[in-house]
MILUMPA-947303 format. One record per atom (N, C-alpha, C, O, CB): atom name; x negated, y, z negated; residue in three letters; residue number from 1. Coordinates in Angstrom, 2 decimals. Glycine has a CB too. Layout:
# residues N
('CA' (X Y Z) 'Ala' NUM);
...
//
This chain:
# residues 68
('N' (11.97 -3.00 4.16) 'Met' 1);
('CA' (13.46 -3.17 4.91) 'Met' 1);
('C' (12.93 -4.26 5.63) 'Met' 1);
('O' (13.72 -4.76 6.42) 'Met' 1);
('CB' (14.18 -1.84 5.95) 'Met' 1);
('N' (11.51 -4.89 5.55) 'Gly' 2);
('CA' (11.16 -6.17 6.60) 'Gly' 2);
('C' (10.82 -6.03 7.40) 'Gly' 2);
('O' (10.53 -7.04 8.05) 'Gly' 2);
('CB' (11.84 -6.93 7.04) 'Gly' 2);
('N' (10.56 -4.56 8.08) 'Arg' 3);
('CA' (10.32 -4.77 9.53) 'Arg' 3);
('C' (8.83 -5.29 9.74) 'Arg' 3);
('O' (8.58 -6.00 10.72) 'Arg' 3);
('CB' (10.59 -3.39 10.35) 'Arg' 3);
('N' (7.93 -4.97 8.92) 'His' 4);
('CA' (6.41 -5.35 9.24) 'His' 4);
('C' (6.14 -5.75 7.65) 'His' 4);
('O' (6.78 -5.46 6.64) 'His' 4);
('CB' (5.27 -3.91 9.99) 'His' 4);
('N' (4.91 -6.54 7.84) 'Lys' 5);
('CA' (4.01 -7.10 6.89) 'Lys' 5);
('C' (2.54 -6.39 6.70) 'Lys' 5);
('O' (1.61 -6.84 6.02) 'Lys' 5);
('CB' (3.84 -8.52 7.30) 'Lys' 5);
('N' (2.55 -5.26 7.42) 'Lys' 6);
('CA' (1.22 -4.66 7.39) 'Lys' 6);
('C' (0.87 -3.68 6.46) 'Lys' 6);
('O' (1.60 -2.72 6.24) 'Lys' 6);
('CB' (0.97 -4.15 8.50) 'Lys' 6);
('N' (-0.25 -3.87 5.89) 'Pro' 7);
('CA' (-1.06 -3.19 4.83) 'Pro' 7);
('C' (-0.96 -1.22 4.96) 'Pro' 7);
('O' (-1.06 -0.44 5.90) 'Pro' 7);
('CB' (-2.85 -3.87 5.12) 'Pro' 7);
('N' (-0.83 -1.14 4.15) 'Ile' 8);
('CA' (-1.13 0.58 3.97) 'Ile' 8);
('C' (-1.84 1.06 3.52) 'Ile' 8);
('O' (-1.60 0.89 2.33) 'Ile' 8);
('CB' (-0.52 1.30 3.48) 'Ile' 8);
('N' (-2.70 1.65 3.60) 'Leu' 9);
('CA' (-3.79 2.18 3.00) 'Leu' 9);
('C' (-3.92 3.57 2.81) 'Leu' 9);
('O' (-3.66 4.06 3.91) 'Leu' 9);
('CB' (-4.77 1.82 3.59) 'Leu' 9);
('N' (-4.20 4.58 1.90) 'Leu' 10);
('CA' (-4.13 5.94 1.80) 'Leu' 10);
('C' (-5.48 6.36 1.54) 'Leu' 10);
('O' (-6.05 5.52 0.86) 'Leu' 10);
('CB' (-3.18 6.39 0.78) 'Leu' 10);
('N' (-6.09 7.19 1.79) 'Ala' 11);
('CA' (-7.24 7.51 1.58) 'Ala' 11);
('C' (-7.12 8.93 0.54) 'Ala' 11);
('O' (-6.96 10.02 1.08) 'Ala' 11);
('CB' (-7.95 7.64 3.00) 'Ala' 11);
('N' (-7.18 8.85 -0.84) 'Asn' 12);
('CA' (-6.92 9.49 -1.47) 'Asn' 12);
('C' (-7.97 10.52 -2.15) 'Asn' 12);
('O' (-8.15 10.84 -3.33) 'Asn' 12);
('CB' (-6.33 8.79 -2.01) 'Asn' 12);
('N' (-8.49 10.85 -1.13) 'Ile' 13);
('CA' (-9.78 11.79 -1.49) 'Ile' 13);
('C' (-9.36 13.27 -2.27) 'Ile' 13);
('O' (-8.47 14.04 -1.88) 'Ile' 13);
('CB' (-10.63 12.20 0.08) 'Ile' 13);
('N' (-10.14 13.45 -3.37) 'Asp' 14);
('CA' (-9.88 14.75 -3.94) 'Asp' 14);
('C' (-8.51 14.65 -4.45) 'Asp' 14);
('O' (-8.19 15.67 -5.06) 'Asp' 14);
('CB' (-10.05 15.92 -2.95) 'Asp' 14);
('N' (-7.34 13.49 -4.40) 'Asn' 15);
('CA' (-6.15 13.18 -4.82) 'Asn' 15);
('C' (-4.99 13.89 -4.00) 'Asn' 15);
('O' (-3.90 14.31 -4.41) 'Asn' 15);
('CB' (-6.14 13.47 -6.19) 'Asn' 15);
('N' (-5.60 13.88 -2.59) 'Phe' 16);
('CA' (-4.73 14.40 -1.78) 'Phe' 16);
('C' (-3.18 13.90 -1.87) 'Phe' 16);
('O' (-2.17 14.60 -1.95) 'Phe' 16);
('CB' (-5.28 14.18 -0.55) 'Phe' 16);
('N' (-3.29 12.80 -1.84) 'Trp' 17);
('CA' (-2.04 11.93 -1.93) 'Trp' 17);
('C' (-1.21 12.01 -3.23) 'Trp' 17);
('O' (-0.04 11.64 -3.30) 'Trp' 17);
('CB' (-2.43 10.48 -1.74) 'Trp' 17);
('N' (-1.69 12.36 -3.92) 'Gln' 18);
('CA' (-1.09 12.76 -5.65) 'Gln' 18);
('C' (0.15 13.04 -5.70) 'Gln' 18);
('O' (0.90 12.43 -6.45) 'Gln' 18);
('CB' (-1.69 14.08 -6.42) 'Gln' 18);
('N' (0.57 14.03 -4.90) 'Pro' 19);
('CA' (2.16 14.37 -5.11) 'Pro' 19);
('C' (3.07 13.06 -4.66) 'Pro' 19);
('O' (3.95 12.45 -5.28) 'Pro' 19);
('CB' (2.65 15.79 -4.10) 'Pro' 19);
('N' (2.47 12.88 -3.23) 'Leu' 20);
('CA' (3.24 11.27 -2.69) 'Leu' 20);
('C' (3.31 10.43 -3.87) 'Leu' 20);
('O' (4.43 10.10 -4.27) 'Leu' 20);
('CB' (2.26 10.26 -1.43) 'Leu' 20);
('N' (2.26 10.03 -4.50) 'Phe' 21);
('CA' (2.48 8.94 -5.17) 'Phe' 21);
('C' (3.52 8.97 -6.68) 'Phe' 21);
('O' (4.08 7.99 -7.16) 'Phe' 21);
('CB' (1.07 8.52 -5.40) 'Phe' 21);
('N' (3.55 10.40 -7.22) 'Ala' 22);
('CA' (4.24 10.84 -8.20) 'Ala' 22);
('C' (5.78 10.71 -7.76) 'Ala' 22);
('O' (6.71 10.66 -8.56) 'Ala' 22);
('CB' (3.75 12.22 -8.54) 'Ala' 22);
('N' (5.91 10.67 -6.11) 'Leu' 23);
('CA' (7.26 10.69 -5.95) 'Leu' 23);
('C' (7.78 9.32 -5.77) 'Leu' 23);
('O' (8.91 8.87 -5.92) 'Leu' 23);
('CB' (7.61 11.53 -4.88) 'Leu' 23);
('N' (6.89 8.87 -5.48) 'Ile' 24);
('CA' (6.98 7.10 -4.78) 'Ile' 24);
('C' (7.42 6.43 -6.46) 'Ile' 24);
('O' (8.41 5.72 -6.61) 'Ile' 24);
('CB' (4.79 6.19 -3.89) 'Ile' 24);
('N' (6.41 6.84 -7.67) 'Asp' 25);
('CA' (6.68 6.27 -8.99) 'Asp' 25);
('C' (8.02 6.94 -9.33) 'Asp' 25);
('O' (8.60 6.15 -10.07) 'Asp' 25);
('CB' (5.49 6.56 -10.10) 'Asp' 25);
('N' (8.85 8.11 -9.12) 'Tyr' 26);
('CA' (9.84 8.69 -9.34) 'Tyr' 26);
('C' (10.95 7.68 -8.47) 'Tyr' 26);
('O' (11.84 7.06 -9.05) 'Tyr' 26);
('CB' (9.63 10.21 -8.98) 'Tyr' 26);
('N' (10.82 7.65 -7.49) 'Leu' 27);
('CA' (11.91 6.77 -6.74) 'Leu' 27);
('C' (11.94 5.19 -7.09) 'Leu' 27);
('O' (12.90 4.51 -6.73) 'Leu' 27);
('CB' (11.65 6.88 -5.16) 'Leu' 27);
('N' (10.98 4.71 -7.71) 'Arg' 28);
('CA' (10.85 3.54 -8.40) 'Arg' 28);
('C' (11.66 3.75 -9.54) 'Arg' 28);
('O' (12.78 3.25 -9.61) 'Arg' 28);
('CB' (9.48 3.16 -8.72) 'Arg' 28);
('N' (11.22 4.40 -10.34) 'Ala' 29);
('CA' (11.64 4.65 -11.92) 'Ala' 29);
('C' (13.51 4.94 -11.83) 'Ala' 29);
('O' (14.33 4.81 -12.74) 'Ala' 29);
('CB' (10.57 6.38 -12.68) 'Ala' 29);
('N' (13.70 5.30 -10.65) 'Thr' 30);
('CA' (15.57 5.86 -10.71) 'Thr' 30);
('C' (15.83 4.92 -9.99) 'Thr' 30);
('O' (16.86 5.24 -9.41) 'Thr' 30);
('CB' (16.29 7.50 -10.02) 'Thr' 30);
('N' (15.40 3.48 -9.49) 'Glu' 31);
('CA' (15.87 2.57 -8.53) 'Glu' 31);
('C' (16.38 2.95 -7.12) 'Glu' 31);
('O' (17.07 2.14 -6.50) 'Glu' 31);
('CB' (16.82 1.97 -9.12) 'Glu' 31);
('N' (16.05 4.12 -6.61) 'Phe' 32);
('CA' (16.23 4.84 -5.24) 'Phe' 32);
('C' (15.50 3.40 -4.51) 'Phe' 32);
('O' (16.12 2.55 -3.88) 'Phe' 32);
('CB' (15.27 6.69 -5.03) 'Phe' 32);
('N' (14.52 3.41 -4.70) 'Ile' 33);
('CA' (13.60 1.92 -3.89) 'Ile' 33);
('C' (14.13 0.78 -4.25) 'Ile' 33);
('O' (13.99 0.66 -5.47) 'Ile' 33);
('CB' (11.93 1.64 -4.29) 'Ile' 33);
('N' (14.52 0.12 -3.91) 'Cys' 34);
('CA' (15.04 -1.19 -4.34) 'Cys' 34);
('C' (13.52 -2.00 -4.41) 'Cys' 34);
('O' (12.71 -1.73 -3.53) 'Cys' 34);
('CB' (16.31 -1.89 -3.15) 'Cys' 34);
('N' (13.19 -2.95 -5.42) 'Pro' 35);
('CA' (12.16 -3.52 -5.60) 'Pro' 35);
('C' (11.97 -4.56 -4.66) 'Pro' 35);
('O' (10.80 -4.71 -4.33) 'Pro' 35);
('CB' (12.09 -3.85 -6.77) 'Pro' 35);
('N' (12.95 -5.47 -4.05) 'Ser' 36);
('CA' (12.59 -6.26 -2.86) 'Ser' 36);
('C' (11.78 -5.16 -1.53) 'Ser' 36);
('O' (10.74 -5.45 -0.94) 'Ser' 36);
('CB' (14.20 -7.03 -2.30) 'Ser' 36);
('N' (12.34 -4.29 -1.40) 'His' 37);
('CA' (11.93 -3.45 -0.33) 'His' 37);
('C' (10.87 -2.52 -0.35) 'His' 37);
('O' (10.48 -1.78 0.55) 'His' 37);
('CB' (12.87 -2.80 -0.01) 'His' 37);
('N' (10.26 -2.71 -2.02) 'Asp' 38);
('CA' (9.20 -1.84 -2.03) 'Asp' 38);
('C' (7.64 -2.43 -0.89) 'Asp' 38);
('O' (7.27 -3.55 -0.53) 'Asp' 38);
('CB' (8.87 -1.75 -3.81) 'Asp' 38);
('N' (7.16 -1.18 -0.66) 'Val' 39);
('CA' (5.61 -1.78 0.10) 'Val' 39);
('C' (4.65 -1.45 -0.73) 'Val' 39);
('O' (4.52 -0.32 -1.21) 'Val' 39);
('CB' (5.11 -1.13 1.61) 'Val' 39);
('N' (3.78 -2.57 -0.99) 'Gly' 40);
('CA' (2.47 -2.32 -1.87) 'Gly' 40);
('C' (1.75 -1.27 -1.03) 'Gly' 40);
('O' (1.45 -1.60 0.12) 'Gly' 40);
('CB' (1.44 -3.76 -2.13) 'Gly' 40);
('N' (1.48 -0.15 -1.42) 'Ile' 41);
('CA' (0.51 0.85 -0.89) 'Ile' 41);
('C' (-1.02 0.57 -1.92) 'Ile' 41);
('O' (-1.12 0.51 -3.14) 'Ile' 41);
('CB' (1.30 2.62 -1.09) 'Ile' 41);
('N' (-2.08 0.44 -0.82) 'Gln' 42);
('CA' (-3.22 0.50 -1.32) 'Gln' 42);
('C' (-3.76 1.82 -1.50) 'Gln' 42);
('O' (-3.41 2.70 -0.71) 'Gln' 42);
('CB' (-3.95 -0.23 -0.65) 'Gln' 42);
('N' (-4.53 2.07 -2.39) 'Ile' 43);
('CA' (-5.05 3.41 -2.66) 'Ile' 43);
('C' (-6.93 3.37 -2.41) 'Ile' 43);
('O' (-7.65 2.52 -2.94) 'Ile' 43);
('CB' (-4.51 3.81 -4.43) 'Ile' 43);
('N' (-7.28 4.12 -1.80) 'Ala' 44);
('CA' (-8.64 4.17 -1.93) 'Ala' 44);
('C' (-9.44 5.38 -2.16) 'Ala' 44);
('O' (-9.77 6.07 -1.20) 'Ala' 44);
('CB' (-9.07 3.65 -0.94) 'Ala' 44);
('N' (-9.83 5.76 -3.59) 'Asp' 45);
('CA' (-10.37 7.04 -3.83) 'Asp' 45);
('C' (-11.44 7.28 -3.29) 'Asp' 45);
('O' (-11.70 8.45 -3.56) 'Asp' 45);
('CB' (-10.53 7.31 -4.97) 'Asp' 45);
('N' (-12.35 6.78 -2.60) 'Asp' 46);
('CA' (-13.70 7.04 -1.97) 'Asp' 46);
('C' (-13.53 6.44 -0.43) 'Asp' 46);
('O' (-12.90 5.46 -0.03) 'Asp' 46);
('CB' (-15.01 6.23 -2.90) 'Asp' 46);
('N' (-14.38 7.47 0.28) 'Val' 47);
('CA' (-14.61 6.97 1.76) 'Val' 47);
('C' (-14.87 5.31 1.87) 'Val' 47);
('O' (-14.21 4.46 2.47) 'Val' 47);
('CB' (-15.98 7.78 2.39) 'Val' 47);
('N' (-16.03 5.20 1.09) 'Glu' 48);
('CA' (-16.87 3.59 1.07) 'Glu' 48);
('C' (-15.65 2.98 0.55) 'Glu' 48);
('O' (-15.90 1.77 0.58) 'Glu' 48);
('CB' (-18.49 3.27 -0.12) 'Glu' 48);
('N' (-14.51 3.12 0.11) 'Asp' 49);
('CA' (-13.72 1.90 -0.28) 'Asp' 49);
('C' (-12.84 1.51 1.34) 'Asp' 49);
('O' (-12.69 0.38 1.79) 'Asp' 49);
('CB' (-12.52 2.37 -1.83) 'Asp' 49);
('N' (-12.43 2.60 1.86) 'Ile' 50);
('CA' (-11.72 2.04 3.05) 'Ile' 50);
('C' (-11.78 1.00 3.92) 'Ile' 50);
('O' (-10.82 0.43 4.43) 'Ile' 50);
('CB' (-11.71 2.70 3.70) 'Ile' 50);
('N' (-13.07 0.74 4.10) 'Val' 51);
('CA' (-13.07 -0.51 5.31) 'Val' 51);
('C' (-13.29 -1.62 4.23) 'Val' 51);
('O' (-12.86 -2.64 4.75) 'Val' 51);
('CB' (-14.52 -0.48 6.76) 'Val' 51);
('N' (-13.68 -1.88 3.15) 'Pro' 52);
('CA' (-13.75 -3.06 2.59) 'Pro' 52);
('C' (-12.16 -3.54 1.78) 'Pro' 52);
('O' (-11.89 -4.71 1.50) 'Pro' 52);
('CB' (-15.04 -2.91 1.58) 'Pro' 52);
('N' (-11.40 -2.55 1.56) 'Arg' 53);
('CA' (-9.76 -2.79 1.24) 'Arg' 53);
('C' (-9.29 -3.01 2.66) 'Arg' 53);
('O' (-8.47 -3.94 2.65) 'Arg' 53);
('CB' (-8.86 -1.37 0.43) 'Arg' 53);
('N' (-9.47 -2.51 3.91) 'Leu' 54);
('CA' (-9.10 -2.73 5.17) 'Leu' 54);
('C' (-8.82 -4.06 5.47) 'Leu' 54);
('O' (-7.75 -4.63 5.70) 'Leu' 54);
('CB' (-9.97 -2.27 5.99) 'Leu' 54);
('N' (-10.47 -4.64 5.38) 'Arg' 55);
('CA' (-11.07 -5.90 5.46) 'Arg' 55);
('C' (-10.06 -7.09 4.41) 'Arg' 55);
('O' (-9.36 -8.00 4.85) 'Arg' 55);
('CB' (-12.78 -5.65 4.93) 'Arg' 55);
('N' (-10.22 -6.83 3.34) 'Ala' 56);
('CA' (-9.21 -7.82 2.31) 'Ala' 56);
('C' (-8.13 -7.90 2.56) 'Ala' 56);
('O' (-7.53 -8.92 2.23) 'Ala' 56);
('CB' (-9.04 -7.55 1.02) 'Ala' 56);
('N' (-7.26 -6.55 3.43) 'Ala' 57);
('CA' (-5.90 -6.65 3.23) 'Ala' 57);
('C' (-5.76 -7.67 4.65) 'Ala' 57);
('O' (-4.76 -8.37 4.71) 'Ala' 57);
('CB' (-5.00 -5.03 3.14) 'Ala' 57);
('N' (-6.55 -7.72 5.54) 'Ile' 58);
('CA' (-6.64 -8.30 6.88) 'Ile' 58);
('C' (-6.55 -9.80 6.60) 'Ile' 58);
('O' (-5.77 -10.57 7.15) 'Ile' 58);
('CB' (-8.00 -7.86 7.69) 'Ile' 58);
('N' (-7.64 -10.17 5.50) 'Lys' 59);
('CA' (-7.94 -11.68 5.07) 'Lys' 59);
('C' (-6.57 -12.35 4.50) 'Lys' 59);
('O' (-6.11 -13.46 4.80) 'Lys' 59);
('CB' (-9.18 -11.74 3.82) 'Lys' 59);
('N' (-5.93 -11.17 3.43) 'Arg' 60);
('CA' (-4.49 -11.64 2.78) 'Arg' 60);
('C' (-3.61 -11.95 3.87) 'Arg' 60);
('O' (-3.00 -13.01 3.95) 'Arg' 60);
('CB' (-3.74 -10.49 1.84) 'Arg' 60);
('N' (-3.53 -10.91 4.82) 'Cys' 61);
('CA' (-2.40 -11.22 5.98) 'Cys' 61);
('C' (-2.64 -12.61 6.86) 'Cys' 61);
('O' (-1.76 -13.36 7.30) 'Cys' 61);
('CB' (-2.41 -9.90 7.12) 'Cys' 61);
('N' (-3.92 -12.73 6.99) 'Arg' 62);
('CA' (-4.09 -14.04 7.57) 'Arg' 62);
('C' (-3.89 -14.99 7.18) 'Arg' 62);
('O' (-3.48 -15.94 7.85) 'Arg' 62);
('CB' (-4.91 -14.29 7.88) 'Arg' 62);
('N' (-4.20 -15.02 5.68) 'Asn' 63);
('CA' (-4.02 -16.39 4.87) 'Asn' 63);
('C' (-2.33 -16.55 4.75) 'Asn' 63);
('O' (-1.86 -17.66 4.99) 'Asn' 63);
('CB' (-4.84 -16.29 3.13) 'Asn' 63);
('N' (-1.61 -15.65 4.47) 'Ala' 64);
('CA' (-0.31 -15.57 4.49) 'Ala' 64);
('C' (0.18 -16.27 5.56) 'Ala' 64);
('O' (1.00 -17.18 5.40) 'Ala' 64);
('CB' (0.10 -14.34 4.47) 'Ala' 64);
('N' (-0.37 -15.82 7.06) 'Leu' 65);
('CA' (0.37 -16.57 8.37) 'Leu' 65);
('C' (-0.02 -18.05 8.21) 'Leu' 65);
('O' (0.75 -19.00 8.38) 'Leu' 65);
('CB' (-0.20 -15.97 10.00) 'Leu' 65);
('N' (-1.07 -18.10 7.94) 'Thr' 66);
('CA' (-1.53 -19.59 8.03) 'Thr' 66);
('C' (-0.69 -20.51 6.78) 'Thr' 66);
('O' (-0.43 -21.67 7.10) 'Thr' 66);
('CB' (-3.40 -19.66 7.78) 'Thr' 66);
('N' (-0.35 -20.18 5.72) 'Glu' 67);
('CA' (0.46 -20.47 5.11) 'Glu' 67);
('C' (1.54 -21.09 5.34) 'Glu' 67);
('O' (1.92 -22.09 4.73) 'Glu' 67);
('CB' (0.59 -19.80 4.74) 'Glu' 67);
('N' (2.17 -20.50 6.32) 'Arg' 68);
('CA' (3.63 -20.62 6.53) 'Arg' 68);
('C' (3.88 -21.99 7.10) 'Arg' 68);
('O' (5.02 -22.35 7.37) 'Arg' 68);
('CB' (4.20 -19.48 7.49) 'Arg' 68);
//
């Protein structure tokens, strides 16, 4: 819906969020989620991946802001 551009990261430890990912895939496949409104969800399968992924997402957001 364009309300924000903040990154979304889910810690999928022991596949906790796998049912949600399956639902999102289904909603995309049936075109219930409009591609232009799709939000890129980042997935961290290990605790060690969380902070580096968040830092990379923040850097991408800052770069996008300076390109405007």
